[in-house]
C-alpha positions in Angstrom: -32.9 8.2 -23.1 -35.2 7.0 -20.3 -34.7 3.5 -19.0 -37.8 2.1 -17.2 -37.6 -0.9 -14.9 -40.8 -2.7 -14.1 -41.2 -4.2 -10.6 -43.8 -5.2 -8.1 -43.8 -5.1 -4.3 -43.2 -8.4 -2.5 -44.6 -9.2 0.9 -43.0 -12.6 1.5 -39.3 -12.5 2.6 -36.7 -14.9 3.6 -34.6 -17.6 1.9 -37.5 -19.9 1.1 -39.6 -17.1 -0.4 -36.6 -15.9 -2.5 -36.0 -19.4 -3.8 -39.6 -19.8 -4.9 -39.4 -16.4 -6.6 -36.4 -17.5 -8.6 -38.0 -20.8 -9.6 -40.9 -18.7 -10.9 -38.5 -16.7 -13.1 -38.4 -13.7 -10.8 -35.6 -11.8 -9.1 -35.9 -10.5 -5.5 -34.6 -7.0 -4.9 -34.8 -3.9 -2.8 -35.0 -0.1 -3.3 -33.7 2.2 -0.5 -32.5 5.7 0.2 -34.1 9.1 0.2 -36.9 9.9 2.7 -38.9 6.8 2.2 -38.2 3.5 3.9 -36.7 0.4 2.1 -39.2 -1.5 -0.1 -38.8 -5.2 -1.1 -39.5 -5.7 -4.8 -39.5 -8.5 -7.4 -38.6 -8.2 -11.1 -38.9 -10.4 -14.2 -35.6 -12.3 -14.5 -35.3 -12.3 -18.3 -36.0 -8.6 -18.7 -33.5 -7.7 -15.9 -30.9 -10.0 -17.3 -30.9 -8.4 -20.7 -31.0 -4.9 -19.2 -27.9 -5.7 -17.1 -26.0 -6.6 -20.3 -26.3 -3.0 -21.5 -23.7 -0.5 -20.5 -26.2 2.4 -20.1 -28.1 0.5 -17.4 -25.1 0.7 -15.1 -24.5 4.4 -15.5 -27.9 6.0 -15.9 -30.6 7.4 -13.7 -33.3 4.8 -14.1 -37.0 5.0 -13.7 -38.2 2.3 -11.4 -41.9 1.5 -11.8 -43.2 -0.3 -8.7 -46.9 -1.2 -9.2 -47.4 2.0 -11.3 -45.6 4.3 -8.9 -42.5 5.7 -10.5 -39.3 7.0 -8.9 -35.7 7.8 -10.0 -33.1 5.3 -8.9 -29.5 4.1 -9.5 -28.4 0.5 -9.8 -26.2 -0.1 -6.7 -25.6 -3.9 -6.8 -26.4 -7.1 -8.6 -25.7 -10.6 -7.2 -25.1 -13.5 -9.6 -25.1 -17.2 -9.4 -21.5 -18.5 -9.2 -21.7 -20.4 -12.5 -25.1 -20.0 -14.0 -26.2 -16.9 -16.0 -28.7 -16.1 -13.3 -29.3 -12.9 -11.4 -30.0 -13.7 -7.7 -30.7 -10.3 -6.2 -30.7 -6.6 -7.2 -30.3 -3.3 -5.3 -31.5 0.1 -6.3 -30.9 3.4 -4.5 -33.3 6.3 -4.8 -32.1 9.5 -6.4 -33.1 12.8 -4.6 -33.4 15.8 -6.9 -30.7 18.4 -6.0 -28.5 16.0 -4.1 -25.1 14.9 -5.5 -24.8 11.3 -6.5 -21.7 9.1 -6.5 -21.6 6.6 -9.4 -19.1 4.6 -11.5 -19.2 5.4 -15.2 -17.6 3.6 -18.1 -14.4 4.9 -19.8 -14.4 5.0 -23.7 -10.9 5.2 -25.2 -10.5 7.0 -28.5 -7.6 7.7 -30.9 -5.4 4.9 -29.4 -4.4 3.5 -32.7 -3.6 6.8 -34.3 -1.5 8.3 -31.4 2.2 8.9 -32.1 3.3 6.3 -29.7 1.4 3.6 -31.6 1.4 4.9 -35.2 5.1 5.9 -35.4 6.6 4.6 -32.2 5.5 1.0 -32.6 4.0 1.0 -29.1 1.0 -1.0 -27.9 -2.0 0.8 -26.2 -3.3 -0.5 -22.9 -6.6 0.4 -21.1 -5.8 0.1 -17.4 -9.3 1.1 -16.0 -12.7 0.3 -17.5 -14.7 2.6 -15.3 -14.2 5.4 -12.8 -16.2 6.9 -9.9 -17.5 10.4 -10.3 -19.9 12.8 -8.4 -22.5 15.1 -9.9 -26.1 16.1 -9.8 -28.5 13.6 -11.3 -29.2 15.8 -14.3 -25.4 16.0 -15.2 -24.7 12.2 -15.1 -22.8 11.3 -18.3 -23.4 7.9 -19.9 -19.5 7.6 -20.1 -16.3 9.6 -20.0 -14.1 9.8 -23.1 -10.4 9.2 -22.7 -8.5 10.8 -25.7 -5.2 9.0 -26.2 -4.5 11.0 -29.4 -1.3 12.7 -28.2 0.3 9.9 -26.3 3.9 8.9 -27.1 5.5 5.5 -26.6 6.2 4.5 -23.0 4.0 7.2 -21.5 0.9 7.0 -19.3 -2.4 9.0 -18.9 -3.8 9.5 -15.4 -7.3 10.1 -14.1 -6.8 13.9 -13.5 -6.0 14.3 -17.2 -9.5 13.1 -18.3 -11.6 16.0 -19.7 -14.8 16.1 -17.6 -18.2 17.5 -18.7 -19.6 20.5 -16.9 -20.9 19.7 -13.4 -19.0 16.4 -13.2 -16.1 15.8 -10.8 -13.9 12.8 -9.9 -14.5 11.8 -6.3 -11.9 13.0 -3.8 -9.9 9.8 -3.3 -9.5 9.4 -7.1 -8.2 12.9 -7.4 -5.7 12.3 -4.6 -4.5 8.9 -5.9 -4.6 10.0 -9.6 -4.4 6.4 -10.9 -3.2 5.4 -14.4 -6.1 4.9 -16.8 -4.2 4.2 -20.0 -0.6 3.7 -21.3 1.4 3.1 -24.5 4.2 0.7 -24.0 7.0 -0.8 -26.2 6.1 -4.4 -26.9 8.1 -6.9 -24.9 9.2 -8.7 -28.1 10.7 -5.5 -29.5 12.5 -4.8 -26.2 14.0 -8.3 -26.2 15.2 -7.9 -29.8 16.9 -4.6 -29.0 18.6 -6.0 -25.9 19.9 -8.9 -27.9 21.3 -6.7 -30.7 22.9 -4.4 -28.1 24.6 -7.2 -26.1 28.3 -7.5 -26.8 29.4 -10.7 -28.6 30.9 -13.3 -26.4 34.7 -13.7 -26.8 35.8 -16.7 -28.9 37.1 -19.7 -27.0 40.9 -19.9 -27.4 42.1 -22.7 -29.6 43.8 -25.7 -28.1 47.5 -25.8 -29.0 48.3 -28.5 -31.6 50.7 -31.3 -30.6 
């Protein structure tokens, strides 16, 4: 699915110019990378705001249309107002055909509720990471990676290197080296507390005071 982003070049720069753009319902931005130089752009705020709410917008090769000229880009950064639902600035990076890209993609967890650790072991599933950084050619970029928790037992963890990767997709080097936990199934704390209480020896009875 192609996602097209409509933008226009902007000539005026600086804090004052950006403030006026925002008051007019626009978002200042920039596109950089590749062989061309950086280009300052402006986008419609409402259209961009709704696009940023979609998961695919963050992990797809986008088509950026700047005054009719189209190029492939990745979303690299978005800056938001501290307390308003307002996008303040947006950054895109050009995608060069044949060159590897580094990008974070979402993790989708499946079979968590039916794994042995939850279904028969009484454990609770936890999603430790929501996204992970990969490298691939633009044509191989997946919309997400699936994390299958179907075989997990109680009090076990799944790590990054256990994720099944599509052809042409690799985890970046430091993720492979660190191999962080992405999911776990743990015994609920309440159950642990009950077990510890039941296992604790009964306190010895207080000796009775001798009768006078």
